[in-house]
C-alpha positions, 0 to 999 in steps of 0.5 A: 500500500503506497502512502506518502507524506508531503513535507511542506513549509516556508523556505529555511525552516528545516524541511530538507534537513528533516528529510535527510534525517528521516531518509538518510538520503542526501538532498541539497540543503542551502540557506536560501529560498527554493534550494529544493526545486524538485521533490525528493522522495524517500521511503522510511521504515516505521519504528516498531520494537515488536518486529525484533521480538517476533524475529527472535521467537521465530528465528527469522533470517530477515525483518521487513518493517512497514514503511511510509514515503516522505516527499520533500516539497519545494518551499512555499511563499505567500501568493503560491495559490496565484502562482508566486514563487514555485506555487503551481509546482508546490500545489501539484506535488502536494496534491499527490500526497496522502497527508501534510507534514507542515514544518514550522521553525521555533528557534531563533538564529541570526545566521539562518535567514527567515523569509518573513524576517522574524520567527513567528510559527503561528504566522507561518502556519497562517501563510501556508494554510491560507495558500492551500485554502485559497487553492481549494476555494478555487477548485470548489468554485469551479466544480460548483459551476460545473455541477450546477448544470448537472443539477438543472438536468435533474441529476440527484447525486449532483444535487447532493454534491452541489449542496455540499459545495455551496456550504463548503465554499464560504467555510473555505473563504472564511479561512478554515481547512476543509478537514474541519468541515462536517460532511455526510458520508455520501458528501464525503465520498463525492468530495474525494474526487476533488482531491482538496489539499486541506481535506488531507490530515495535517501534522505540524512539526515544530523544529527546534535547535539544540543550544539555540533560543527555542520558543518552547524551552523559553516558554515564549509568548509565541509558543503559548500562542502556538499551543493555543492554536493546536488545542483549539483546532484539535491539531496534532503536532510533534517537536523535533530537532531536525539539525541534531537528528541530521547529525546523528543519522549515520550513527548506530542506535547505541551511539544515538542514545548516548548522544541524545543523553548528552544533548539532554534529548528525551528521545527520538523526535524522528521516530515520534514523527513517523509514528504520528504520521502512521496513526494520522493516516489511519493505519495499523500493522499486523505481522507474519512471522517464520524462519524466513522473515518477520514482516509488518503489513500495513492496512487501514484501521477497521480492515477485515481478514480478507482486506488485510490478506490483500496486503500480501497478495490481491488473490488472497482476498478472493481466496480467503477461507480463514486465518489463524490469529494470536495477539503479539502479547499472547505470543510473546508470553507463550514463547512460541507459536506451538505453545500459544496453540497449546494454551488456546491463544491461537484462534481461528477467525473467519471473513468478518474478523476485524484485524487489530494492530499487533495481530500475528496472522497466518492466512488460510487460502 
């Protein structure tokens, strides 16, 4: 299942530095706007300690984690929705992603120029979101004009869509994201065809700098305003030191842990970021395990057994008969699949079974 997260933000907020830390792939990093002209793409493993535990139980030769694709997209500037800077390219690239990871800078550094001339993360968010909203408002207005003709011809489905578009347009024009608008189930299905930018899930990444003047550490008024925005809008956010994670990207896990302790960091902001994206995309992992490999498979939350089996091969969904399922916790406590079976922890599930995150499954097809 292909899943992509678009990393967006104003120029010089740390997008490319973060991307390199995430993917360990070198991309152009420069202290000037538009250093990233074409999007760089990297596939990132979802951190999951359960994989190594299962591999040890099964004696697996290989571990294959779940993955998420990250796309480093060119910096946006005010007026992007009207084609300013690299606006048209920016909007086209982000439209192809599944969610938006919006980087905002929460550190001051005179040596790293900010396009607005000063550090104000909430103002940065307002600039970026407004450009996305304006682009969506234009899309909705055009679609509304087209649908209106279909309504006049008596198309009932078009009438439902027209009503939704009529209500959505002033919502967008009022500066609100489309993902904060309430649709009926039918309306939401119709809206998917528009590929609205602000219908996507948003994750805000607060980028700090080790040893610098960080707004969160100083409990600065600008940080309080940002927190208020997150709380009142129900937004999700993580705090990451992209520069530090970039420096540590090539070290082993033990060395990274030692350096983070030295820096006074509580943990890996990168790992938290990846997990947060996985959750916001509405994804869970189930596992298959054996001597050959232990593998995490990605499926949407609420997937039934046949839908989950399709992640392995599309034919598995059609040929699905039943599945042998044990929870990760029960398998670890038992110590082996055979012992789990003896303890009655390995159960048979049919086509209606809804897969739970952490299930260890063997499909019968």
